[in-house]
N, CA, C and O atoms as a Maestro MAE file, in Angstrom:
{
 s_m_m2io_version
 :::
 2.0.0
}

f_m_ct {
 s_m_title
 :::
 protein
 m_atom[304] {
  # First column is atom index #
  i_m_mmod_type
  r_m_x_coord
  r_m_y_coord
  r_m_z_coord
  i_m_residue_number
  s_m_chain_name
  s_m_pdb_residue_name
  s_m_pdb_atom_name
  i_m_atomic_number
  :::
  1 25 -11.657 -7.738 0.379 1 A "MET " " N  " 7
  2 3 -12.120 -6.243 0.163 1 A "MET " " CA " 6
  3 2 -11.064 -5.262 0.433 1 A "MET " " C  " 6
  4 15 -11.006 -4.240 -0.250 1 A "MET " " O  " 8
  5 25 -10.039 -5.540 1.580 2 A "VAL " " N  " 7
  6 3 -8.968 -4.728 1.758 2 A "VAL " " CA " 6
  7 2 -7.876 -4.557 0.821 2 A "VAL " " C  " 6
  8 15 -7.218 -3.558 0.534 2 A "VAL " " O  " 8
  9 25 -7.821 -5.950 0.340 3 A "PHE " " N  " 7
  10 3 -6.695 -6.086 -0.754 3 A "PHE " " CA " 6
  11 2 -7.103 -5.556 -2.096 3 A "PHE " " C  " 6
  12 15 -6.273 -5.211 -2.938 3 A "PHE " " O  " 8
  13 25 -8.663 -5.490 -2.313 4 A "GLU " " N  " 7
  14 3 -8.946 -4.888 -3.699 4 A "GLU " " CA " 6
  15 2 -8.843 -3.511 -3.740 4 A "GLU " " C  " 6
  16 15 -8.477 -2.936 -4.765 4 A "GLU " " O  " 8
  17 25 -9.195 -2.800 -2.499 5 A "LYS " " N  " 7
  18 3 -8.935 -1.379 -2.380 5 A "LYS " " CA " 6
  19 2 -7.495 -0.800 -2.459 5 A "LYS " " C  " 6
  20 15 -7.135 0.209 -3.067 5 A "LYS " " O  " 8
  21 25 -6.711 -1.704 -1.673 6 A "ILE " " N  " 7
  22 3 -5.307 -1.233 -1.885 6 A "ILE " " CA " 6
  23 2 -4.711 -1.622 -3.255 6 A "ILE " " C  " 6
  24 15 -3.750 -0.970 -3.664 6 A "ILE " " O  " 8
  25 25 -5.175 -2.566 -3.945 7 A "ARG " " N  " 7
  26 3 -4.679 -2.956 -5.167 7 A "ARG " " CA " 6
  27 2 -4.950 -1.929 -6.096 7 A "ARG " " C  " 6
  28 15 -4.122 -1.549 -6.924 7 A "ARG " " O  " 8
  29 25 -6.219 -1.416 -5.965 8 A "ALA " " N  " 7
  30 3 -6.691 -0.111 -7.062 8 A "ALA " " CA " 6
  31 2 -6.131 1.077 -6.779 8 A "ALA " " C  " 6
  32 15 -5.997 1.966 -7.620 8 A "ALA " " O  " 8
  33 25 -5.741 1.172 -5.486 9 A "ILE " " N  " 7
  34 3 -4.807 2.525 -5.117 9 A "ILE " " CA " 6
  35 2 -3.423 2.488 -5.857 9 A "ILE " " C  " 6
  36 15 -2.915 3.419 -6.482 9 A "ILE " " O  " 8
  37 25 -2.924 1.256 -5.666 10 A "ILE " " N  " 7
  38 3 -1.569 0.747 -6.016 10 A "ILE " " CA " 6
  39 2 -1.508 1.084 -7.976 10 A "ILE " " C  " 6
  40 15 -0.623 1.650 -8.619 10 A "ILE " " O  " 8
  41 25 -2.617 0.563 -8.381 11 A "CYS " " N  " 7
  42 3 -2.474 0.270 -9.762 11 A "CYS " " CA " 6
  43 2 -2.588 1.693 -10.288 11 A "CYS " " C  " 6
  44 15 -1.828 2.063 -11.184 11 A "CYS " " O  " 8
  45 25 -3.619 2.609 -9.705 12 A "ASP " " N  " 7
  46 3 -3.604 3.955 -10.074 12 A "ASP " " CA " 6
  47 2 -2.648 4.824 -9.949 12 A "ASP " " C  " 6
  48 15 -2.547 5.733 -10.773 12 A "ASP " " O  " 8
  49 25 -1.825 4.708 -8.954 13 A "LYS " " N  " 7
  50 3 -0.482 5.415 -8.554 13 A "LYS " " CA " 6
  51 2 0.604 5.067 -9.584 13 A "LYS " " C  " 6
  52 15 1.343 5.926 -10.064 13 A "LYS " " O  " 8
  53 25 0.657 3.901 -9.864 14 A "PHE " " N  " 7
  54 3 1.766 3.216 -10.678 14 A "PHE " " CA " 6
  55 2 1.391 2.728 -12.214 14 A "PHE " " C  " 6
  56 15 2.065 2.041 -12.981 14 A "PHE " " O  " 8
  57 25 0.001 3.355 -12.410 15 A "GLY " " N  " 7
  58 3 -0.292 2.941 -13.919 15 A "GLY " " CA " 6
  59 2 -0.084 1.427 -14.237 15 A "GLY " " C  " 6
  60 15 0.512 1.002 -15.227 15 A "GLY " " O  " 8
  61 25 -0.629 0.713 -13.307 16 A "LEU " " N  " 7
  62 3 -0.449 -0.940 -13.619 16 A "LEU " " CA " 6
  63 2 -2.000 -1.704 -13.821 16 A "LEU " " C  " 6
  64 15 -3.009 -1.182 -13.347 16 A "LEU " " O  " 8
  65 25 -2.032 -2.606 -14.354 17 A "ASP " " N  " 7
  66 3 -3.137 -3.441 -14.254 17 A "ASP " " CA " 6
  67 2 -3.236 -4.261 -13.294 17 A "ASP " " C  " 6
  68 15 -2.208 -4.677 -12.759 17 A "ASP " " O  " 8
  69 25 -4.636 -4.721 -12.817 18 A "GLU " " N  " 7
  70 3 -4.598 -5.453 -11.507 18 A "GLU " " CA " 6
  71 2 -4.116 -6.739 -11.432 18 A "GLU " " C  " 6
  72 15 -3.997 -7.318 -10.352 18 A "GLU " " O  " 8
  73 25 -3.810 -7.269 -12.560 19 A "SER " " N  " 7
  74 3 -3.217 -8.762 -12.653 19 A "SER " " CA " 6
  75 2 -1.512 -8.518 -12.087 19 A "SER " " C  " 6
  76 15 -0.776 -9.362 -11.575 19 A "SER " " O  " 8
  77 25 -1.217 -7.055 -12.392 20 A "GLN " " N  " 7
  78 3 0.176 -7.186 -12.050 20 A "GLN " " CA " 6
  79 2 0.781 -6.853 -10.325 20 A "GLN " " C  " 6
  80 15 1.890 -6.775 -9.796 20 A "GLN " " O  " 8
  81 25 -0.718 -6.716 -9.849 21 A "VAL " " N  " 7
  82 3 -0.137 -6.506 -8.126 21 A "VAL " " CA " 6
  83 2 -0.883 -7.654 -7.646 21 A "VAL " " C  " 6
  84 15 -2.016 -7.976 -8.005 21 A "VAL " " O  " 8
  85 25 0.017 -8.366 -6.621 22 A "THR " " N  " 7
  86 3 -0.414 -9.602 -5.869 22 A "THR " " CA " 6
  87 2 0.019 -9.126 -4.479 22 A "THR " " C  " 6
  88 15 0.647 -8.092 -4.254 22 A "THR " " O  " 8
  89 25 -0.450 -10.121 -3.478 23 A "LEU " " N  " 7
  90 3 0.149 -9.952 -2.155 23 A "LEU " " CA " 6
  91 2 1.728 -9.963 -2.089 23 A "LEU " " C  " 6
  92 15 2.404 -9.273 -1.326 23 A "LEU " " O  " 8
  93 25 2.116 -10.712 -2.863 24 A "GLU " " N  " 7
  94 3 3.749 -10.786 -2.707 24 A "GLU " " CA " 6
  95 2 4.362 -9.489 -3.622 24 A "GLU " " C  " 6
  96 15 5.589 -9.388 -3.625 24 A "GLU " " O  " 8
  97 25 3.831 -8.811 -4.151 25 A "THR " " N  " 7
  98 3 4.307 -7.539 -4.983 25 A "THR " " CA " 6
  99 2 5.131 -6.667 -3.838 25 A "THR " " C  " 6
  100 15 4.640 -6.193 -2.814 25 A "THR " " O  " 8
  101 25 6.253 -6.595 -4.193 26 A "SER " " N  " 7
  102 3 7.081 -5.781 -3.185 26 A "SER " " CA " 6
  103 2 7.253 -4.217 -3.677 26 A "SER " " C  " 6
  104 15 7.634 -3.944 -4.815 26 A "SER " " O  " 8
  105 25 6.937 -3.246 -2.712 27 A "PHE " " N  " 7
  106 3 6.871 -1.828 -3.302 27 A "PHE " " CA " 6
  107 2 8.114 -1.063 -3.887 27 A "PHE " " C  " 6
  108 15 8.136 -0.170 -4.735 27 A "PHE " " O  " 8
  109 25 9.242 -1.717 -3.134 28 A "ARG " " N  " 7
  110 3 10.496 -1.192 -3.799 28 A "ARG " " CA " 6
  111 2 11.339 -2.016 -4.834 28 A "ARG " " C  " 6
  112 15 12.199 -1.520 -5.561 28 A "ARG " " O  " 8
  113 25 10.950 -3.445 -4.801 29 A "GLU " " N  " 7
  114 3 11.784 -4.271 -5.776 29 A "GLU " " CA " 6
  115 2 11.086 -4.333 -6.943 29 A "GLU " " C  " 6
  116 15 11.644 -4.090 -8.013 29 A "GLU " " O  " 8
  117 25 9.521 -4.736 -6.845 30 A "ASP " " N  " 7
  118 3 8.674 -4.678 -8.102 30 A "ASP " " CA " 6
  119 2 8.077 -3.404 -8.559 30 A "ASP " " C  " 6
  120 15 7.843 -3.237 -9.756 30 A "ASP " " O  " 8
  121 25 7.853 -2.626 -7.802 31 A "LEU " " N  " 7
  122 3 7.198 -1.200 -8.189 31 A "LEU " " CA " 6
  123 2 8.220 -0.265 -8.359 31 A "LEU " " C  " 6
  124 15 7.903 0.768 -8.948 31 A "LEU " " O  " 8
  125 25 9.602 -0.410 -7.905 32 A "SER " " N  " 7
  126 3 10.460 0.746 -7.950 32 A "SER " " CA " 6
  127 2 10.000 1.896 -7.111 32 A "SER " " C  " 6
  128 15 10.313 3.018 -7.509 32 A "SER " " O  " 8
  129 25 9.333 1.791 -6.056 33 A "ALA " " N  " 7
  130 3 8.717 2.975 -5.472 33 A "ALA " " CA " 6
  131 2 9.654 3.500 -4.566 33 A "ALA " " C  " 6
  132 15 10.205 2.734 -3.775 33 A "ALA " " O  " 8
  133 25 9.983 5.041 -4.574 34 A "ASP " " N  " 7
  134 3 10.834 5.350 -3.904 34 A "ASP " " CA " 6
  135 2 10.136 5.963 -2.511 34 A "ASP " " C  " 6
  136 15 9.025 5.536 -2.194 34 A "ASP " " O  " 8
  137 25 10.796 6.960 -1.692 35 A "SER " " N  " 7
  138 3 10.084 7.274 -0.474 35 A "SER " " CA " 6
  139 2 8.895 8.304 -0.641 35 A "SER " " C  " 6
  140 15 7.917 8.278 0.105 35 A "SER " " O  " 8
  141 25 9.047 9.210 -1.670 36 A "LEU " " N  " 7
  142 3 7.892 9.845 -2.226 36 A "LEU " " CA " 6
  143 2 6.827 9.164 -2.562 36 A "LEU " " C  " 6
  144 15 5.677 9.475 -2.255 36 A "LEU " " O  " 8
  145 25 7.175 8.163 -3.236 37 A "ASP " " N  " 7
  146 3 5.875 7.222 -3.902 37 A "ASP " " CA " 6
  147 2 5.166 6.443 -2.642 37 A "ASP " " C  " 6
  148 15 3.963 6.185 -2.643 37 A "ASP " " O  " 8
  149 25 5.999 6.119 -1.629 38 A "MET " " N  " 7
  150 3 5.478 5.612 -0.512 38 A "MET " " CA " 6
  151 2 4.662 6.377 0.391 38 A "MET " " C  " 6
  152 15 3.661 5.939 0.958 38 A "MET " " O  " 8
  153 25 5.161 7.614 0.509 39 A "VAL " " N  " 7
  154 3 4.424 8.664 1.157 39 A "VAL " " CA " 6
  155 2 3.007 8.903 0.556 39 A "VAL " " C  " 6
  156 15 2.026 9.114 1.269 39 A "VAL " " O  " 8
  157 25 2.963 8.852 -0.854 40 A "GLU " " N  " 7
  158 3 1.680 9.167 -1.558 40 A "GLU " " CA " 6
  159 2 0.699 7.714 -1.313 40 A "GLU " " C  " 6
  160 15 -0.487 7.779 -0.989 40 A "GLU " " O  " 8
  161 25 1.282 6.699 -1.487 41 A "VAL " " N  " 7
  162 3 0.549 5.530 -1.391 41 A "VAL " " CA " 6
  163 2 -0.131 5.596 0.164 41 A "VAL " " C  " 6
  164 15 -1.346 5.640 0.352 41 A "VAL " " O  " 8
  165 25 0.823 5.594 1.170 42 A "ILE " " N  " 7
  166 3 0.427 5.507 2.550 42 A "ILE " " CA " 6
  167 2 -0.669 6.888 2.833 42 A "ILE " " C  " 6
  168 15 -1.327 6.951 3.871 42 A "ILE " " O  " 8
  169 25 -0.723 7.628 2.084 43 A "MET " " N  " 7
  170 3 -1.694 8.930 2.357 43 A "MET " " CA " 6
  171 2 -2.952 8.524 1.876 43 A "MET " " C  " 6
  172 15 -3.998 8.736 2.489 43 A "MET " " O  " 8
  173 25 -2.874 7.933 0.772 44 A "ALA " " N  " 7
  174 3 -4.046 7.269 0.027 44 A "ALA " " CA " 6
  175 2 -4.704 6.282 0.929 44 A "ALA " " C  " 6
  176 15 -5.911 6.324 1.167 44 A "ALA " " O  " 8
  177 25 -3.917 5.419 1.413 45 A "LEU " " N  " 7
  178 3 -4.484 4.408 2.332 45 A "LEU " " CA " 6
  179 2 -5.163 4.971 3.544 45 A "LEU " " C  " 6
  180 15 -6.237 4.554 3.978 45 A "LEU " " O  " 8
  181 25 -4.396 6.038 4.104 46 A "GLU " " N  " 7
  182 3 -5.239 6.661 5.316 46 A "GLU " " CA " 6
  183 2 -6.193 7.219 4.927 46 A "GLU " " C  " 6
  184 15 -7.177 7.146 5.662 46 A "GLU " " O  " 8
  185 25 -6.308 7.899 3.802 47 A "GLU " " N  " 7
  186 3 -7.602 8.489 3.508 47 A "GLU " " CA " 6
  187 2 -8.771 7.422 3.123 47 A "GLU " " C  " 6
  188 15 -9.908 7.599 3.561 47 A "GLU " " O  " 8
  189 25 -8.446 6.254 2.250 48 A "GLU " " N  " 7
  190 3 -9.416 5.485 1.797 48 A "GLU " " CA " 6
  191 2 -10.031 4.476 3.075 48 A "GLU " " C  " 6
  192 15 -11.172 4.017 3.006 48 A "GLU " " O  " 8
  193 25 -9.277 4.249 4.038 49 A "PHE " " N  " 7
  194 3 -9.590 3.601 5.143 49 A "PHE " " CA " 6
  195 2 -9.846 4.489 6.313 49 A "PHE " " C  " 6
  196 15 -10.180 4.030 7.406 49 A "PHE " " O  " 8
  197 25 -9.704 5.621 6.106 50 A "GLU " " N  " 7
  198 3 -10.142 6.663 7.466 50 A "GLU " " CA " 6
  199 2 -9.228 6.229 8.897 50 A "GLU " " C  " 6
  200 15 -9.792 6.242 9.991 50 A "GLU " " O  " 8
  201 25 -7.961 5.897 8.784 51 A "ILE " " N  " 7
  202 3 -7.339 5.304 10.002 51 A "ILE " " CA " 6
  203 2 -6.530 6.600 10.509 51 A "ILE " " C  " 6
  204 15 -5.983 6.417 11.596 51 A "ILE " " O  " 8
  205 25 -6.405 7.462 10.124 52 A "GLY " " N  " 7
  206 3 -5.577 8.500 10.753 52 A "GLY " " CA " 6
  207 2 -4.052 8.268 10.202 52 A "GLY " " C  " 6
  208 15 -3.797 7.426 9.341 52 A "GLY " " O  " 8
  209 25 -3.205 9.001 10.720 53 A "GLU " " N  " 7
  210 3 -1.757 8.923 10.354 53 A "GLU " " CA " 6
  211 2 -1.041 7.505 10.676 53 A "GLU " " C  " 6
  212 15 -1.108 7.010 11.801 53 A "GLU " " O  " 8
  213 25 -0.486 7.009 9.812 54 A "ILE " " N  " 7
  214 3 0.421 5.674 9.965 54 A "ILE " " CA " 6
  215 2 1.628 6.197 10.344 54 A "ILE " " C  " 6
  216 15 2.164 7.045 9.632 54 A "ILE " " O  " 8
  217 25 2.238 5.743 11.565 55 A "SER " " N  " 7
  218 3 3.415 5.907 12.035 55 A "SER " " CA " 6
  219 2 4.487 5.419 11.570 55 A "SER " " C  " 6
  220 15 4.428 4.237 11.232 55 A "SER " " O  " 8
  221 25 5.774 6.136 11.403 56 A "GLU " " N  " 7
  222 3 7.016 5.610 10.726 56 A "GLU " " CA " 6
  223 2 7.471 4.272 11.047 56 A "GLU " " C  " 6
  224 15 7.999 3.547 10.204 56 A "GLU " " O  " 8
  225 25 7.276 3.936 12.239 57 A "ASP " " N  " 7
  226 3 7.425 2.635 12.823 57 A "ASP " " CA " 6
  227 2 6.636 1.434 11.993 57 A "ASP " " C  " 6
  228 15 7.075 0.338 11.647 57 A "ASP " " O  " 8
  229 25 5.421 1.969 11.805 58 A "ALA " " N  " 7
  230 3 4.534 1.051 11.073 58 A "ALA " " CA " 6
  231 2 5.013 0.922 9.677 58 A "ALA " " C  " 6
  232 15 5.291 -0.172 9.186 58 A "ALA " " O  " 8
  233 25 5.119 2.189 8.958 59 A "LEU " " N  " 7
  234 3 5.620 2.138 7.779 59 A "LEU " " CA " 6
  235 2 6.568 1.414 7.401 59 A "LEU " " C  " 6
  236 15 6.459 0.721 6.389 59 A "LEU " " O  " 8
  237 25 7.906 1.444 8.300 60 A "ALA " " N  " 7
  238 3 8.961 0.634 7.958 60 A "ALA " " CA " 6
  239 2 8.697 -0.701 8.042 60 A "ALA " " C  " 6
  240 15 9.642 -1.407 7.690 60 A "ALA " " O  " 8
  241 25 7.500 -1.395 8.474 61 A "GLY " " N  " 7
  242 3 7.371 -2.772 8.383 61 A "GLY " " CA " 6
  243 2 6.545 -3.208 7.084 61 A "GLY " " C  " 6
  244 15 6.272 -4.375 6.805 61 A "GLY " " O  " 8
  245 25 6.163 -1.989 6.272 62 A "ILE " " N  " 7
  246 3 5.375 -2.308 5.017 62 A "ILE " " CA " 6
  247 2 6.109 -2.241 3.863 62 A "ILE " " C  " 6
  248 15 6.292 -1.200 3.232 62 A "ILE " " O  " 8
  249 25 6.679 -3.684 3.470 63 A "GLU " " N  " 7
  250 3 7.256 -3.669 2.468 63 A "GLU " " CA " 6
  251 2 6.791 -4.482 0.947 63 A "GLU " " C  " 6
  252 15 7.304 -4.536 -0.171 63 A "GLU " " O  " 8
  253 25 5.576 -5.048 1.555 64 A "THR " " N  " 7
  254 3 4.853 -5.742 0.273 64 A "THR " " CA " 6
  255 2 3.552 -5.252 0.329 64 A "THR " " C  " 6
  256 15 3.190 -4.509 1.242 64 A "THR " " O  " 8
  257 25 2.776 -5.633 -0.631 65 A "VAL " " N  " 7
  258 3 1.277 -5.330 -0.659 65 A "VAL " " CA " 6
  259 2 0.624 -6.006 0.165 65 A "VAL " " C  " 6
  260 15 -0.444 -5.545 0.567 65 A "VAL " " O  " 8
  261 25 1.070 -7.227 0.617 66 A "GLY " " N  " 7
  262 3 0.568 -8.330 1.694 66 A "GLY " " CA " 6
  263 2 0.621 -7.588 3.167 66 A "GLY " " C  " 6
  264 15 -0.232 -7.635 4.052 66 A "GLY " " O  " 8
  265 25 1.833 -6.916 3.161 67 A "ASP " " N  " 7
  266 3 2.220 -6.248 4.542 67 A "ASP " " CA " 6
  267 2 1.239 -4.972 4.676 67 A "ASP " " C  " 6
  268 15 0.957 -4.630 5.825 67 A "ASP " " O  " 8
  269 25 0.777 -4.349 3.759 68 A "ALA " " N  " 7
  270 3 0.114 -3.341 3.970 68 A "ALA " " CA " 6
  271 2 -1.250 -3.920 4.090 68 A "ALA " " C  " 6
  272 15 -1.920 -3.357 4.956 68 A "ALA " " O  " 8
  273 25 -1.825 -4.849 3.488 69 A "VAL " " N  " 7
  274 3 -3.119 -5.515 3.732 69 A "VAL " " CA " 6
  275 2 -3.050 -5.974 5.219 69 A "VAL " " C  " 6
  276 15 -4.011 -5.741 5.951 69 A "VAL " " O  " 8
  277 25 -2.146 -6.501 5.606 70 A "GLN " " N  " 7
  278 3 -2.249 -7.090 7.130 70 A "GLN " " CA " 6
  279 2 -2.166 -5.724 8.087 70 A "GLN " " C  " 6
  280 15 -2.857 -5.623 9.100 70 A "GLN " " O  " 8
  281 25 -1.402 -4.867 7.726 71 A "PHE " " N  " 7
  282 3 -1.657 -3.615 8.525 71 A "PHE " " CA " 6
  283 2 -2.901 -3.039 8.655 71 A "PHE " " C  " 6
  284 15 -3.348 -2.704 9.751 71 A "PHE " " O  " 8
  285 25 -3.596 -2.877 7.438 72 A "ILE " " N  " 7
  286 3 -4.755 -1.961 7.392 72 A "ILE " " CA " 6
  287 2 -5.888 -2.772 7.878 72 A "ILE " " C  " 6
  288 15 -6.841 -2.155 8.354 72 A "ILE " " O  " 8
  289 25 -5.941 -4.272 7.824 73 A "SER " " N  " 7
  290 3 -6.870 -5.075 8.462 73 A "SER " " CA " 6
  291 2 -6.720 -4.874 10.023 73 A "SER " " C  " 6
  292 15 -7.710 -4.929 10.753 73 A "SER " " O  " 8
  293 25 -5.393 -4.630 10.528 74 A "SER " " N  " 7
  294 3 -5.409 -4.773 11.795 74 A "SER " " CA " 6
  295 2 -5.924 -3.220 12.368 74 A "SER " " C  " 6
  296 15 -6.137 -2.992 13.559 74 A "SER " " O  " 8
  297 25 -6.040 -2.445 11.521 75 A "GLN " " N  " 7
  298 3 -6.536 -1.077 12.171 75 A "GLN " " CA " 6
  299 2 -7.914 -0.913 11.784 75 A "GLN " " C  " 6
  300 15 -8.387 0.152 12.183 75 A "GLN " " O  " 8
  301 25 -8.547 -1.503 11.255 76 A "ILE " " N  " 7
  302 3 -10.094 -1.258 10.799 76 A "ILE " " CA " 6
  303 2 -11.057 -2.271 11.604 76 A "ILE " " C  " 6
  304 15 -12.272 -2.253 11.410 76 A "ILE " " O  " 8
  :::
 }
 m_bond[303] {
  # First column is bond index #
  i_m_from
  i_m_to
  i_m_order
  :::
  1 1 2 1
  2 2 3 1
  3 3 4 2
  4 3 5 1
  5 5 6 1
  6 6 7 1
  7 7 8 2
  8 7 9 1
  9 9 10 1
  10 10 11 1
  11 11 12 2
  12 11 13 1
  13 13 14 1
  14 14 15 1
  15 15 16 2
  16 15 17 1
  17 17 18 1
  18 18 19 1
  19 19 20 2
  20 19 21 1
  21 21 22 1
  22 22 23 1
  23 23 24 2
  24 23 25 1
  25 25 26 1
  26 26 27 1
  27 27 28 2
  28 27 29 1
  29 29 30 1
  30 30 31 1
  31 31 32 2
  32 31 33 1
  33 33 34 1
  34 34 35 1
  35 35 36 2
  36 35 37 1
  37 37 38 1
  38 38 39 1
  39 39 40 2
  40 39 41 1
  41 41 42 1
  42 42 43 1
  43 43 44 2
  44 43 45 1
  45 45 46 1
  46 46 47 1
  47 47 48 2
  48 47 49 1
  49 49 50 1
  50 50 51 1
  51 51 52 2
  52 51 53 1
  53 53 54 1
  54 54 55 1
  55 55 56 2
  56 55 57 1
  57 57 58 1
  58 58 59 1
  59 59 60 2
  60 59 61 1
  61 61 62 1
  62 62 63 1
  63 63 64 2
  64 63 65 1
  65 65 66 1
  66 66 67 1
  67 67 68 2
  68 67 69 1
  69 69 70 1
  70 70 71 1
  71 71 72 2
  72 71 73 1
  73 73 74 1
  74 74 75 1
  75 75 76 2
  76 75 77 1
  77 77 78 1
  78 78 79 1
  79 79 80 2
  80 79 81 1
  81 81 82 1
  82 82 83 1
  83 83 84 2
  84 83 85 1
  85 85 86 1
  86 86 87 1
  87 87 88 2
  88 87 89 1
  89 89 90 1
  90 90 91 1
  91 91 92 2
  92 91 93 1
  93 93 94 1
  94 94 95 1
  95 95 96 2
  96 95 97 1
  97 97 98 1
  98 98 99 1
  99 99 100 2
  100 99 101 1
  101 101 102 1
  102 102 103 1
  103 103 104 2
  104 103 105 1
  105 105 106 1
  106 106 107 1
  107 107 108 2
  108 107 109 1
  109 109 110 1
  110 110 111 1
  111 111 112 2
  112 111 113 1
  113 113 114 1
  114 114 115 1
  115 115 116 2
  116 115 117 1
  117 117 118 1
  118 118 119 1
  119 119 120 2
  120 119 121 1
  121 121 122 1
  122 122 123 1
  123 123 124 2
  124 123 125 1
  125 125 126 1
  126 126 127 1
  127 127 128 2
  128 127 129 1
  129 129 130 1
  130 130 131 1
  131 131 132 2
  132 131 133 1
  133 133 134 1
  134 134 135 1
  135 135 136 2
  136 135 137 1
  137 137 138 1
  138 138 139 1
  139 139 140 2
  140 139 141 1
  141 141 142 1
  142 142 143 1
  143 143 144 2
  144 143 145 1
  145 145 146 1
  146 146 147 1
  147 147 148 2
  148 147 149 1
  149 149 150 1
  150 150 151 1
  151 151 152 2
  152 151 153 1
  153 153 154 1
  154 154 155 1
  155 155 156 2
  156 155 157 1
  157 157 158 1
  158 158 159 1
  159 159 160 2
  160 159 161 1
  161 161 162 1
  162 162 163 1
  163 163 164 2
  164 163 165 1
  165 165 166 1
  166 166 167 1
  167 167 168 2
  168 167 169 1
  169 169 170 1
  170 170 171 1
  171 171 172 2
  172 171 173 1
  173 173 174 1
  174 174 175 1
  175 175 176 2
  176 175 177 1
  177 177 178 1
  178 178 179 1
  179 179 180 2
  180 179 181 1
  181 181 182 1
  182 182 183 1
  183 183 184 2
  184 183 185 1
  185 185 186 1
  186 186 187 1
  187 187 188 2
  188 187 189 1
  189 189 190 1
  190 190 191 1
  191 191 192 2
  192 191 193 1
  193 193 194 1
  194 194 195 1
  195 195 196 2
  196 195 197 1
  197 197 198 1
  198 198 199 1
  199 199 200 2
  200 199 201 1
  201 201 202 1
  202 202 203 1
  203 203 204 2
  204 203 205 1
  205 205 206 1
  206 206 207 1
  207 207 208 2
  208 207 209 1
  209 209 210 1
  210 210 211 1
  211 211 212 2
  212 211 213 1
  213 213 214 1
  214 214 215 1
  215 215 216 2
  216 215 217 1
  217 217 218 1
  218 218 219 1
  219 219 220 2
  220 219 221 1
  221 221 222 1
  222 222 223 1
  223 223 224 2
  224 223 225 1
  225 225 226 1
  226 226 227 1
  227 227 228 2
  228 227 229 1
  229 229 230 1
  230 230 231 1
  231 231 232 2
  232 231 233 1
  233 233 234 1
  234 234 235 1
  235 235 236 2
  236 235 237 1
  237 237 238 1
  238 238 239 1
  239 239 240 2
  240 239 241 1
  241 241 242 1
  242 242 243 1
  243 243 244 2
  244 243 245 1
  245 245 246 1
  246 246 247 1
  247 247 248 2
  248 247 249 1
  249 249 250 1
  250 250 251 1
  251 251 252 2
  252 251 253 1
  253 253 254 1
  254 254 255 1
  255 255 256 2
  256 255 257 1
  257 257 258 1
  258 258 259 1
  259 259 260 2
  260 259 261 1
  261 261 262 1
  262 262 263 1
  263 263 264 2
  264 263 265 1
  265 265 266 1
  266 266 267 1
  267 267 268 2
  268 267 269 1
  269 269 270 1
  270 270 271 1
  271 271 272 2
  272 271 273 1
  273 273 274 1
  274 274 275 1
  275 275 276 2
  276 275 277 1
  277 277 278 1
  278 278 279 1
  279 279 280 2
  280 279 281 1
  281 281 282 1
  282 282 283 1
  283 283 284 2
  284 283 285 1
  285 285 286 1
  286 286 287 1
  287 287 288 2
  288 287 289 1
  289 289 290 1
  290 290 291 1
  291 291 292 2
  292 291 293 1
  293 293 294 1
  294 294 295 1
  295 295 296 2
  296 295 297 1
  297 297 298 1
  298 298 299 1
  299 299 300 2
  300 299 301 1
  301 301 302 1
  302 302 303 1
  303 303 304 2
  :::
 }
}
């Protein structure tokens, strides 16, 4: 469920088909996400999962979709 919600947010933000987003998808390398893209994704995740603000330290550890899934799962 967490992966599906995160994938939907990413697909919406980057205009992708769900089949293009896996746990191994890298935000920077595969999606060419810049820092503004990452801020927008993180804000969408904070809102979707109602987890409050994600710290910069935690954000630094989120490089792939799988990292985001693991982090969000640990917060809910």
